[in-house]
C-alpha positions in Angstrom: -45.6 17.8 10.8 -42.6 19.9 10.5 -40.9 18.0 13.2 -41.9 15.0 11.6 -40.1 16.2 8.4 -37.0 17.1 10.2 -36.6 13.8 11.9 -37.1 11.9 8.7 -34.7 14.1 6.9 -32.1 13.6 9.7 -32.6 9.8 9.7 -32.2 9.8 6.1 -29.0 11.7 6.2 -27.8 9.6 9.0 -28.4 6.4 7.2 -26.8 7.5 3.8 -23.2 7.8 5.6 -21.2 5.1 5.1 -17.7 4.3 6.6 -15.6 2.8 3.8 -12.4 1.8 5.5 -10.6 1.9 8.8 -7.4 4.0 9.4 -5.8 1.3 11.7 -4.7 -2.1 10.8 -6.8 -5.1 11.8 -6.5 -8.6 11.8 -9.0 -9.2 9.4 -7.6 -7.0 6.5 -10.8 -7.3 4.4 -12.9 -4.8 6.5 -11.3 -1.9 4.4 -12.4 -3.3 1.1 -15.1 -1.0 -0.5 -15.4 -3.0 -4.1 -13.8 -5.8 -6.0 -11.1 -3.4 -7.3 -10.1 -2.5 -3.7 -9.4 -6.1 -2.7 -5.6 -6.8 -2.3 -4.2 -10.1 -3.5 -0.5 -11.2 -4.9 -1.3 -10.5 -8.6 -1.9 -6.9 -7.9 1.6 -6.6 -7.1 2.8 -7.3 -10.6 3.7 -4.1 -12.2 5.5 -0.6 -11.2 4.7 1.2 -8.0 5.9 4.5 -7.2 7.1 5.3 -3.6 5.7 8.3 -2.4 8.2 10.9 -0.9 9.6 10.3 1.6 10.5 6.7 1.9 13.6 6.0 3.7 14.7 2.7 4.6 18.0 1.8 5.8 19.6 4.9 4.9 18.4 4.5 1.2 15.7 6.5 -0.4 13.2 4.0 -2.4 12.0 5.8 -5.7 10.2 2.8 -7.3 9.5 -1.2 -7.1 9.0 -2.8 -10.4 7.5 -6.4 -9.4 7.8 -9.1 -12.0 6.1 -12.4 -12.5 9.1 -14.5 -11.6 9.6 -13.7 -8.1 11.9 -10.7 -8.5 11.5 -6.9 -8.1 13.5 -4.2 -9.1 13.9 -1.5 -6.7 15.2 1.8 -8.0 16.7 3.7 -5.1 19.4 6.4 -4.1 21.3 7.3 -1.2 19.6 9.7 1.1 19.6 13.3 -0.2 21.6 12.3 -3.3 20.5 12.8 -7.1 22.0 9.3 -8.5 19.5 6.8 -8.8 20.4 3.0 -9.1 18.5 -0.4 -9.3 19.2 -3.4 -7.4 17.1 -6.7 -8.0 15.8 -8.4 -5.0 13.7 -11.5 -4.9 10.4 -11.0 -3.1 7.7 -13.2 -1.2 4.0 -12.1 -0.3 2.7 -14.1 2.1 -0.6 -13.1 4.0 -0.1 -9.5 5.1 3.8 -9.2 4.6 6.0 -8.4 1.5 9.7 -9.4 2.1 12.6 -8.6 -0.2 15.7 -10.5 0.0 19.0 -9.9 -1.4 22.5 -11.0 -0.4 21.4 -12.3 3.1 19.7 -8.8 3.5 15.9 -8.9 4.0 13.4 -5.9 4.3 10.0 -6.7 5.3 6.7 -4.3 4.9 3.5 -5.2 6.4 0.2 -4.1 4.5 -1.5 -1.2 6.5 -4.6 -0.7 3.8 -5.0 -0.8 0.2 -7.5 1.6 -1.6 -6.8 1.4 -5.2 -4.4 2.5 -6.8 -2.4 3.1 -3.3 -1.0 0.5 -1.1 -0.1 1.8 2.3 2.8 -0.5 4.0 4.6 -0.1 7.2 7.8 -1.4 9.0 9.4 -0.5 12.3 10.4 2.8 10.9 7.4 4.3 9.7 4.4 4.2 7.1 4.9 4.6 3.6 2.5 4.9 0.7 3.3 3.1 -2.9 1.1 4.4 -5.9 0.5 1.8 -8.7 1.9 3.2 -12.0 1.6 0.7 -14.9 1.4 -3.1 -15.3 4.3 -5.2 -16.4 
């Protein structure tokens, strides 16, 4: 009787474990979705995202990104290891699994690694970065 109880308890505990999301990117990026809130789509970009430290892109440290509905984004940044911040306006596109920023012939591209609300993890050829959703537009 005791063995049956132990086996039943073990099976119950094993069955109650759940693997919510994957740590690696997949072609089917819906695999890491846990609930309706964790599903990422273009309208989820609208608002202000804080770039978690450190996020260095092209010698610039990104501080925050404010996505607007008109296809533009204000990116607040500073030179690496400097204290003065400034903001540039980029046009952005979101297509599939990629977010691209363009300004004066310069393009910055990020691919989505995972989204677990309120954090969006993106990556480029230099590293992986976390953006944390702060507020709506």
